[in-house]
C-alpha positions as CSV (number, residue, x, y, z in Angstrom):
1,M,41.4,-90.7,1.4
2,R,41.8,-93.1,4.7
3,R,45.6,-93.6,3.9
4,K,46.1,-89.8,3.6
5,R,44.5,-89.0,6.9
6,N,46.6,-92.0,8.4
7,L,49.9,-90.2,7.3
8,L,48.9,-86.8,8.3
9,F,48.1,-88.3,11.8
10,L,51.6,-89.9,12.1
11,F,53.5,-86.7,10.9
12,A,51.1,-84.4,13.1
13,P,53.3,-84.6,16.7
14,I,56.6,-84.0,14.7
15,V,55.3,-81.1,13.1
16,I,53.9,-79.7,16.2
17,A,57.1,-80.3,18.2
18,A,59.1,-78.5,15.5
19,C,56.7,-75.4,15.8
20,S,56.8,-75.4,19.6
21,S,60.7,-75.3,20.0
22,S,61.9,-72.4,21.5
23,P,64.7,-69.9,19.6
24,E,67.1,-70.6,22.6
25,D,67.3,-74.2,21.8
26,R,68.4,-73.8,18.2
27,I,72.0,-74.1,17.2
28,P,73.1,-70.6,15.5
29,S,74.1,-70.4,12.0
30,G,77.7,-69.6,10.9
31,N,77.6,-65.5,11.0
32,E,74.6,-65.2,13.4
33,T,75.2,-63.1,16.5
34,I,75.2,-65.3,19.5
35,P,73.9,-64.4,23.1
36,V,76.6,-64.8,25.8
37,E,77.1,-64.0,29.1
38,V,80.4,-62.5,30.5
39,T,82.0,-61.7,33.6
40,R,85.0,-59.8,34.5
41,V,88.0,-61.2,36.1
42,E,90.8,-59.6,37.8
43,Q,94.1,-61.2,38.9
44,E,94.5,-61.9,42.7
45,I,97.1,-63.2,44.8
46,V,96.8,-66.7,46.0
47,T,99.0,-69.0,48.3
48,E,98.4,-72.5,47.6
49,P,100.4,-75.7,48.7
50,V,103.0,-77.3,46.2
51,Y,102.3,-80.8,46.0
52,T,105.6,-82.6,44.5
53,S,107.7,-85.9,44.9
54,G,111.3,-86.8,44.5
55,T,114.0,-89.1,45.7
56,F,116.4,-89.0,48.9
57,T,119.7,-88.3,48.6
58,S,122.6,-86.4,50.4
59,D,124.3,-83.1,49.5
60,D,128.0,-85.0,49.9
61,E,127.6,-87.9,47.7
62,V,131.1,-88.2,46.0
63,I,133.1,-90.7,43.8
64,R,135.9,-91.7,45.5
65,S,139.2,-93.0,43.6
66,F,142.9,-93.5,43.8
67,K,145.4,-90.6,42.6
68,T,147.5,-93.0,40.9
69,G,147.0,-96.3,38.9
70,G,147.8,-99.6,39.7
71,V,146.2,-103.1,40.9
72,V,143.7,-102.9,43.3
73,Q,145.2,-105.0,46.6
74,R,142.3,-104.9,48.9
75,L,138.7,-103.8,49.3
76,Y,137.8,-103.3,53.0
77,V,134.2,-102.6,52.6
78,M,131.1,-103.5,50.4
79,E,128.0,-102.0,49.1
80,G,125.5,-100.7,52.1
81,D,128.4,-100.7,54.8
82,A,128.3,-97.8,57.4
83,I,131.7,-96.2,57.4
84,R,133.4,-93.9,59.9
85,K,135.5,-90.9,59.4
86,G,139.3,-91.9,58.6
87,Q,138.4,-95.7,58.0
88,L,140.5,-97.5,55.5
89,L,138.3,-98.3,52.7
90,A,140.8,-99.7,49.8
91,T,144.6,-100.1,49.0
92,L,146.5,-100.4,46.0
93,D,149.6,-103.0,45.6
94,L,152.2,-100.4,46.6
95,T,155.2,-102.4,44.9
96,E,155.4,-99.8,42.0
97,I,154.6,-96.7,44.0
98,S,157.2,-97.8,46.6
99,A,159.7,-98.3,43.9
100,Q,159.2,-94.8,42.5
101,V,159.7,-93.5,46.0
102,A,162.8,-95.2,46.6
103,Q,164.1,-94.0,43.1
104,A,163.0,-90.5,44.0
105,K,165.0,-90.7,47.5
106,L,167.8,-92.0,45.7
107,A,167.9,-89.1,43.1
108,Y,167.5,-86.7,45.8
109,E,170.4,-87.8,47.9
110,K,172.9,-87.8,44.7
111,A,171.6,-84.3,44.0
112,R,172.5,-83.2,47.6
113,R,175.9,-84.8,47.6
114,D,176.6,-83.2,44.1
115,N,175.4,-79.8,45.4
116,D,177.6,-79.9,48.5
117,R,180.6,-80.7,46.1
118,V,179.9,-78.1,43.7
119,K,179.4,-75.6,46.5
120,N,182.9,-76.4,47.8
121,L,184.6,-76.2,44.5
122,Y,182.8,-72.8,43.9
123,R,184.1,-71.5,47.2
124,D,187.6,-72.5,46.1
125,S,187.1,-70.8,42.7
126,V,187.4,-74.1,40.8
127,V,184.0,-74.0,39.1
128,T,181.7,-71.2,37.8
129,L,178.6,-69.5,39.3
130,E,176.8,-71.0,36.5
131,M,177.8,-74.7,37.4
132,Y,177.2,-73.8,41.0
133,E,173.5,-72.5,40.4
134,N,173.0,-75.4,38.0
135,S,173.6,-77.8,41.0
136,G,171.3,-76.2,43.2
137,T,168.5,-76.2,40.5
138,A,169.0,-80.0,40.3
139,L,168.8,-80.3,43.9
140,Q,165.5,-78.4,44.1
141,L,164.0,-80.5,41.4
142,A,165.0,-83.7,42.9
143,N,163.4,-82.6,46.2
144,E,160.0,-81.8,44.2
145,L,160.1,-85.2,42.5
146,L,160.5,-86.9,45.9
147,T,157.6,-84.9,47.2
148,T,155.4,-85.9,44.4
149,A,156.3,-89.8,44.8
150,L,155.4,-89.4,48.8
151,F,152.2,-87.6,47.8
152,N,151.3,-90.4,45.5
153,Q,152.0,-92.9,47.7
154,T,149.8,-91.4,50.3
155,Y,147.1,-91.4,47.9
156,S,147.5,-95.1,47.1
157,E,144.8,-95.7,49.6
158,I,141.4,-94.5,50.1
159,R,139.9,-93.2,53.4
160,A,136.3,-92.2,54.6
161,M,136.2,-88.3,54.6
162,E,133.2,-88.5,57.1
163,N,130.4,-90.8,58.6
164,G,128.4,-92.3,55.9
165,F,127.5,-95.1,53.7
166,I,128.9,-96.9,50.5
167,L,126.8,-96.5,48.0
168,K,128.2,-98.1,45.2
169,K,131.3,-100.3,44.5
170,F,132.8,-100.2,41.0
171,V,136.0,-102.5,41.0
172,N,137.0,-105.7,42.5
173,E,140.3,-106.8,44.0
174,G,143.0,-107.5,41.6
175,Q,141.5,-105.3,39.1
176,V,144.0,-102.8,37.4
177,V,142.6,-99.2,37.5
178,G,143.8,-95.9,36.3
179,P,144.1,-92.5,38.1
180,G,140.9,-91.2,38.9
181,T,139.0,-94.6,38.1
182,P,135.8,-94.8,40.2
183,V,136.2,-97.2,43.1
184,F,133.3,-96.2,45.5
185,M,130.3,-93.7,45.7
186,T,129.9,-92.6,49.3
187,N,127.9,-90.0,51.2
188,G,127.8,-88.3,54.4
189,A,124.3,-89.7,55.4
190,G,125.6,-91.3,58.4
191,D,125.3,-88.1,60.5
192,G,121.5,-87.7,59.3
193,K,122.5,-85.2,56.4
194,W,119.5,-86.5,54.1
195,I,117.8,-84.1,51.6
196,L,114.9,-84.6,49.2
197,K,115.4,-83.4,45.9
198,V,111.8,-82.8,44.2
199,A,110.9,-81.2,40.8
200,V,108.5,-78.1,40.5
201,S,107.5,-76.3,37.7
202,D,108.5,-72.4,36.9
203,G,105.2,-71.0,38.3
204,Q,105.6,-73.1,41.7
205,W,109.6,-72.2,41.9
206,S,108.7,-68.5,41.8
207,T,106.5,-68.6,44.9
208,I,108.9,-71.0,46.8
209,E,111.7,-69.3,49.0
210,H,114.4,-70.7,51.4
211,G,113.2,-71.6,54.6
212,D,109.6,-72.6,53.4
213,P,108.2,-75.2,55.7
214,A,107.6,-78.7,54.1
215,I,106.0,-81.9,55.3
216,I,107.5,-85.0,54.0
217,T,106.0,-88.7,53.8
218,T,107.5,-91.8,52.6
219,D,105.8,-95.2,51.9
220,I,107.6,-96.6,55.1
221,E,106.4,-93.9,57.4
222,N,103.2,-92.8,55.7
223,E,101.4,-92.2,58.8
224,R,104.1,-90.2,60.7
225,P,105.3,-87.4,58.4
226,L,108.6,-85.7,58.7
227,M,108.8,-82.0,59.2
228,G,111.5,-80.0,57.0
229,H,112.3,-76.9,55.1
230,V,113.6,-75.5,51.9
231,S,117.1,-75.5,52.0
232,K,118.0,-74.9,48.4
233,K,116.3,-73.9,45.1
234,S,118.1,-74.5,41.6
235,E,118.8,-71.2,39.4
236,G,118.4,-73.0,36.5
237,V,116.1,-75.5,34.7
238,D,116.9,-78.9,34.2
239,P,117.4,-79.5,30.3
240,F,116.1,-83.0,30.4
241,T,112.9,-82.6,32.5
242,G,112.3,-78.8,31.9
243,T,111.6,-78.3,35.7
244,F,113.5,-76.6,38.6
245,T,115.0,-78.6,41.5
246,I,114.1,-77.9,45.2
247,N,116.1,-79.4,47.9
248,I,114.0,-80.2,51.4
249,T,116.2,-81.0,54.4
250,P,114.2,-82.8,57.1
251,V,114.6,-81.6,60.7
252,P,117.6,-83.2,62.5
253,G,117.5,-86.3,64.6
254,I,114.9,-88.2,62.4
255,S,114.5,-92.0,63.2
256,V,112.6,-92.8,60.1
257,P,114.8,-95.2,57.9
258,I,116.0,-93.6,54.8
259,A,118.0,-95.0,52.1
260,S,119.6,-93.1,48.9
261,G,117.2,-93.1,46.3
262,M,114.0,-93.8,48.4
263,F,110.9,-92.2,47.1
264,G,109.4,-89.4,49.1
265,R,106.5,-86.9,48.7
266,A,106.3,-83.3,49.9
267,T,103.9,-80.6,50.6
268,I,105.3,-77.2,50.6
269,T,103.9,-74.2,52.0
270,P,104.9,-71.0,49.9
271,S,105.8,-68.0,51.8
272,T,104.7,-65.8,49.0
273,G,101.6,-66.1,46.7
274,R,101.3,-65.7,42.9
275,K,99.2,-63.6,40.6
276,V,96.3,-65.7,39.0
277,W,92.9,-65.3,37.4
278,K,90.2,-67.3,39.0
279,I,87.5,-68.3,36.5
280,P,84.5,-70.6,36.6
281,Y,85.2,-74.2,35.7
282,D,82.7,-74.3,32.9
283,A,84.6,-71.4,31.1
284,L,87.6,-73.7,30.3
285,L,87.6,-75.6,27.2
286,D,89.8,-78.4,25.5
287,G,91.8,-78.7,28.6
288,D,95.1,-80.9,28.0
289,G,97.8,-81.0,30.6
290,N,98.4,-77.6,32.0
291,K,96.9,-75.7,28.7
292,G,93.5,-75.0,27.7
293,F,91.3,-72.4,25.7
294,V,88.8,-69.7,26.8
295,F,86.6,-67.2,25.0
296,T,87.0,-63.5,25.8
297,T,85.5,-60.4,24.3
298,C,87.6,-56.9,24.4
299,D,85.1,-55.0,22.3
300,Q,81.8,-56.7,23.5
301,K,81.0,-57.7,20.1
302,T,83.5,-60.2,18.9
303,A,84.5,-63.4,20.7
304,L,88.4,-64.4,20.8
305,R,89.6,-67.9,21.4
306,Q,92.4,-67.5,23.8
307,Q,94.9,-70.0,25.0
308,V,95.7,-70.0,28.7
309,T,98.1,-71.8,31.2
310,I,96.3,-73.4,34.0
311,A,97.8,-73.2,37.3
312,G,95.5,-75.4,39.4
313,L,92.0,-77.2,39.2
314,Y,89.4,-77.1,41.8
315,R,85.9,-78.2,41.9
316,D,84.1,-74.8,41.2
317,F,86.8,-72.9,39.8
318,V,90.2,-72.8,37.8
319,L,93.5,-71.0,38.3
320,I,94.8,-69.3,35.2
321,D,98.4,-67.8,35.4
322,K,99.0,-66.7,31.8
323,G,96.8,-65.9,28.8
324,L,94.2,-63.3,30.3
325,E,96.9,-60.6,30.1
326,N,95.2,-58.5,27.4
327,C,91.7,-58.9,28.0
328,N,89.8,-59.8,31.4
329,T,86.2,-60.0,30.0
330,L,85.5,-63.5,30.0
331,I,82.5,-65.4,28.3
332,I,81.1,-67.9,30.6
333,K,78.0,-69.2,28.9
334,G,77.2,-69.8,25.2
335,S,80.7,-70.8,24.5
336,A,79.7,-74.0,22.9
337,Y,78.6,-72.4,19.9
338,L,81.3,-69.9,19.5
339,K,84.4,-69.8,17.1
340,D,87.2,-67.7,17.0
341,R,85.9,-64.1,16.2
342,S,82.3,-65.1,16.3
343,P,79.8,-62.0,16.6
344,V,78.4,-62.2,20.1
345,K,75.7,-60.2,21.9
346,I,76.0,-59.8,25.6
347,I,73.0,-60.6,27.6
348,R,72.6,-59.7,31.3
């Protein structure tokens, strides 16, 4: 008897605790109607800064090469050198091209003499009109070949198109190159024509317009930001990154040292807002990247698990730009016990 009384004494607190627990603390069973709280959310237009990053480049980066092939005779600049417009950068060995020009000149002189001779014979009715016309055609052909040879001789050297820098050198002196083989990569940033290329999402892209102001910071001048504006926005998505490209041009006359490929951060202030839903932070479930889930109810009786696209996360709310188009009654409490199509009861 004493042992039974001891066992009753040990289990009494557990029995009392179980009997005293409230119905609200109990986990609902499978098909039980679950009490939830809801709120109606409406789309609103918000304007929020776009934070992004990218690298500095110039809009006039170009690969320079020779028009004709040959042996590289001389390179006058190296990587990183500043260049001035019209400056001689590289030349080919002109032995072969000079011989081609000489041959073209000789062929032209012979064709001109032949044409003069046939012209006189035609006047004397010694040769036919056809022979005279053929002679004139041969003279025109020789003239075109001479023009081509002189043109190729001119482009057997590379000169700077504008002020800038040598970004990359691809060949060395004495190397044999073909027509169009890359020799240098140059840009025109010597005149301060830098741009910051950044990547944005499709939602951010839709709010950004040409001329929108931007603030640029770099690791070199982190405490002194640069002012700029959006100068270009791509009209197609990058197939490798799935993002859109925005070009930001700093204000002219910047004194901050910038090099091609340098990393930069930008804060763009869009001139237009975008339509989003602002929902409580606790209503978002299973967030992963820019995707998440919420529960909605359109008939006030059934919970629907809905995937949404996150536009922005803040301390007290979340911005949603896709997923709530068909139902704007959002479940904000009781979601932890819900499954897709769970029966619900709305409490006030």
